[in-house]
C-alpha positions in Angstrom: -41.5 -0.7 16.8 -44.3 2.1 16.1 -45.5 -0.2 13.8 -45.9 -3.2 15.9 -47.4 -1.2 18.6 -49.8 0.0 16.3 -51.1 -3.2 15.3 -51.4 -4.1 19.0 -53.5 -1.2 19.8 -55.7 -1.9 16.3 -56.1 -5.6 17.4 -57.3 -4.6 20.8 -59.7 -2.2 19.1 -61.2 -4.4 16.6 -61.5 -7.7 19.3 -63.5 -4.8 21.9 -65.5 -3.7 19.3 -66.8 -6.8 17.6 -67.1 -9.1 21.1 -69.2 -6.0 22.8 -72.7 -5.3 23.0 -75.3 -3.4 25.0 -77.5 -6.8 26.2 -74.7 -9.0 26.8 -71.5 -7.1 27.2 -68.9 -8.3 26.1 -69.0 -11.7 24.4 -66.5 -12.9 21.8 -68.0 -13.8 18.2 -67.3 -14.8 14.5 -66.4 -11.1 14.1 -63.8 -11.4 16.3 -62.1 -13.6 14.5 -61.1 -10.2 12.3 -59.1 -8.8 14.9 -56.8 -12.1 14.2 -55.6 -10.2 11.2 -54.0 -7.3 13.0 -52.5 -10.1 15.7 -51.1 -12.3 13.2 -49.2 -9.4 11.7 -48.3 -8.3 15.2 -46.9 -11.7 15.6 -45.0 -11.8 11.8 -43.3 -8.4 12.9 -41.1 -9.6 15.4 -40.2 -12.4 12.7 -38.8 -10.4 9.8 -35.9 -8.1 9.8 -33.9 -5.7 7.6 -30.8 -5.2 6.9 -29.7 -2.0 5.6 -27.2 -2.0 2.5 -23.4 -2.0 3.2 -24.1 -4.0 6.2 -24.1 -7.6 7.6 -26.5 -8.5 9.6 -25.6 -11.0 12.9 -27.6 -13.2 14.4 -28.2 -13.6 18.5 -30.5 -16.7 19.9 -30.7 -16.4 23.4 -31.1 -19.9 22.8 -27.7 -20.8 20.9 -25.8 -17.6 21.5 -24.3 -15.6 18.1 -24.4 -17.7 15.1 -21.6 -17.6 12.8 -23.3 -17.5 9.7 -24.1 -13.6 8.5 -26.4 -12.1 6.6 -27.3 -10.8 3.6 -28.9 -7.1 2.8 -32.5 -6.8 2.8 -35.3 -8.5 3.9 -34.9 -11.4 6.2 -36.7 -14.2 8.4 -35.8 -14.8 12.0 -37.4 -16.7 15.3 -39.3 -14.3 17.5 -36.5 -14.3 20.3 -33.7 -13.8 18.0 -32.0 -10.1 17.4 -30.3 -9.1 14.3 -27.0 -6.7 15.2 -26.0 -5.3 11.9 -22.4 -4.2 11.0 -20.9 -2.1 8.6 -19.2 -3.4 5.9 -17.5 0.2 4.0 -14.0 1.0 4.3 -13.6 3.2 7.7 -10.6 4.3 8.5 -8.7 5.3 11.8 -6.1 8.1 12.1 -3.1 8.4 15.2 -2.0 11.8 14.7 1.7 10.8 17.3 2.9 7.1 17.6 6.1 6.8 19.0 8.2 3.7 18.4 11.5 2.3 19.5 14.7 1.6 16.9 17.3 -0.9 17.5 19.5 1.9 18.4 17.4 3.3 21.1 16.2 5.9 19.5 12.6 7.2 19.2 10.7 7.8 15.7 7.5 9.5 15.3 5.3 9.3 12.9 1.5 9.6 11.6 -0.2 6.6 10.9 -3.2 5.9 9.0 -4.7 2.8 8.5 -7.6 2.2 6.1 -10.0 -1.2 7.1 -13.2 -3.2 6.3 -15.2 -6.0 8.3 -15.0 -9.0 6.1 -18.6 -10.3 5.6 -18.3 -13.4 6.5 -16.1 -12.8 9.7 -18.5 -10.4 10.9 -19.7 -12.6 13.4 -16.3 -12.5 15.0 -16.7 -8.1 15.5 -20.0 -8.9 17.0 -19.0 -11.8 19.4 -15.6 -9.5 21.1 -16.7 -5.8 20.8 -20.0 -5.7 19.9 -20.0 -2.6 17.9 -17.5 -1.7 15.0 -16.8 1.5 16.7 -15.5 -0.2 20.0 -12.6 -1.8 17.5 -12.1 0.9 15.7 -11.4 3.2 18.8 -9.5 0.8 21.3 -8.3 -1.9 18.4 -7.0 -0.9 16.0 -4.5 1.9 17.1 -3.3 -0.8 19.5 -2.3 -3.4 16.8 -0.9 -1.0 14.5 1.3 0.6 17.1 2.3 -3.1 17.7 2.9 -4.1 13.8 5.2 -1.1 13.3 6.8 -1.3 17.1 7.9 -4.9 15.9 9.5 -4.4 12.8 11.2 -0.9 13.5 13.0 -2.5 16.5 15.0 -4.8 14.2 16.6 -1.7 12.4 18.3 0.9 13.6 17.5 4.7 13.3 19.1 5.5 10.1 18.2 2.8 8.1 14.5 3.2 9.2 14.3 6.7 7.8 16.3 6.1 5.0 17.6 2.8 2.8 15.4 0.1 4.6 12.3 2.5 4.9 9.8 1.3 2.1 11.3 -2.4 3.3 9.5 -1.5 7.0 6.5 -0.1 5.6 6.2 -3.7 3.8 7.1 -5.2 6.5 4.6 -3.7 9.1 2.0 -3.9 6.7 2.4 -7.8 6.3 2.3 -7.8 10.0 -0.6 -5.2 10.8 -2.9 -7.7 8.0 -2.2 -11.3 9.7 -3.7 -9.3 13.3 -7.1 -7.9 11.5 -7.4 -10.8 9.6 -8.1 -13.1 12.8 -10.6 -10.4 13.9 -12.4 -10.8 11.0 -10.9 -7.7 9.7 -9.2 -7.1 6.1 -6.2 -4.2 5.8 -7.2 -1.6 2.9 -4.3 0.2 3.4 -1.5 1.2 6.4 0.0 4.7 5.9 3.2 5.8 7.9 4.2 9.3 6.7 5.9 12.0 8.9 8.3 10.3 10.3 11.6 12.0 12.0 13.5 11.1 14.6 14.8 14.7 15.1 17.1 17.6 13.6 19.9 15.8 14.9 19.2 12.2 13.5 17.9 13.8 10.0 21.1 16.0 9.9 23.2 12.4 10.4 21.1 10.7 7.5 21.7 13.8 5.2 25.2 13.9 6.0 25.5 10.1 5.3 23.4 10.2 1.9 25.8 12.8 0.7 28.7 10.0 1.6 27.0 7.7 0.0 26.3 9.7 -2.9 29.7 10.4 -3.5 31.2 6.6 -2.8 28.8 6.0 -5.8 30.2 8.7 -8.1 33.7 7.2 -7.8 33.1 3.9 -8.2 31.0 5.1 -11.6 34.1 7.0 -12.4 36.2 3.8 -11.8 34.3 1.6 -13.5 34.1 4.4 -17.0 37.8 4.1 -16.7 38.2 0.4 -16.7 35.9 0.5 -19.4 37.7 3.3 -21.3 40.8 1.2 -21.0 39.7 -2.3 -21.9 38.3 -0.6 -24.9 41.3 1.0 -25.9 43.3 -2.1 -25.2 40.8 -4.2 -27.3 41.5 -2.0 -30.0 45.2 -1.5 -29.9 45.0 -5.6 -30.1 42.8 -5.7 -32.9 45.2 -3.4 -35.0 48.5 -5.6 -33.9 46.4 -8.6 -34.8 45.2 -7.1 -38.4 49.0 -5.7 -39.3 50.1 -9.2 -38.7 47.5 -10.7 -41.0 48.2 -8.2 -43.8 52.1 -8.0 -43.1 51.6 -12.2 -44.1 49.7 -11.5 -46.7 52.6 -8.9 -48.5 54.6 -11.9 -49.9 57.3 -10.5 -52.5 54.9 -12.4 -55.6 52.1 -9.7 -54.6 55.0 -6.8 -54.1 55.7 -7.2 -57.4 52.8 -7.7 -59.2 51.7 -3.9 -57.5 54.9 -2.5 -58.7 54.2 -3.6 -62.5 50.3 -2.6 -61.9 51.7 0.9 -61.5 54.6 0.5 -63.3 54.2 3.2 -66.6 56.7 1.4 -69.3 59.6 4.1 -69.0 62.7 3.4 -67.3 64.8 5.8 -65.5 66.3 8.3 -67.4 69.4 8.3 -65.4 71.4 5.1 -65.3 74.9 3.9 -63.4 77.3 2.3 -65.6 75.6 -0.6 -67.9 73.1 -1.5 -64.5 69.5 -0.8 -64.8 67.7 0.2 -61.4 65.3 -2.1 -61.8 65.7 -6.2 -63.1 62.9 -6.0 -65.1 63.5 -9.2 -66.6 63.1 -10.2 -62.8 59.6 -8.5 -62.4 58.4 -10.1 -65.0 58.9 -13.8 -64.2 
């Protein structure tokens, strides 16, 4: 703006200096054409604008209104009647220190919520058309949307599930819901963080007791499964041993037993005999 005013002053000074003489007073001449140079520059200054780094430009025209096409960083050209509004595209964050939501069983849960987000470059015009500035969106809309998203999910669960087994599920569904809400506003959700969730000491103690009871049930179930596995293993081993003995009994025929006896006999007869009969029938063994 200062440069534009300076160009206008220079234009007037050059024009007046060249158009004035003592004899004729103010009378335009050829030298007055030099005054057109700063004048042209003055006009062009209204046709050029600069979009800073990490910003996008949104063009507003008094004739056609807000353009849906955003301008990238750097120098850009426009009509003198156009205005360019810059919208930051860096990651912003909004923290809600104390957010209260109600569960399915009418219990209130308090938590601290942090939302990180950034403007979608292609949809920055939506932010300008609806909120004019990013600060207005950040201060008023982000916290409201976060509250609605978390509340819409938490009301489907009882308090013990919200603070216990279903906590991660609640986080995931809340993030998905908030992501959809912000997308319609031209905003990309970077992250949703919910921490320090609590519903009072009484509820916390009930959750702790439930966790202990659940652990006992799990331990008992593990012991039952282990005992069942051990019994099945013993039964399998006994069956295998029984089957092996049956197979072995079938293999031990009289012929094999006789061969094993001959293989172990040293060829000596017993020193003591009774009557005329031998203890062993040698002929029958070697047949």
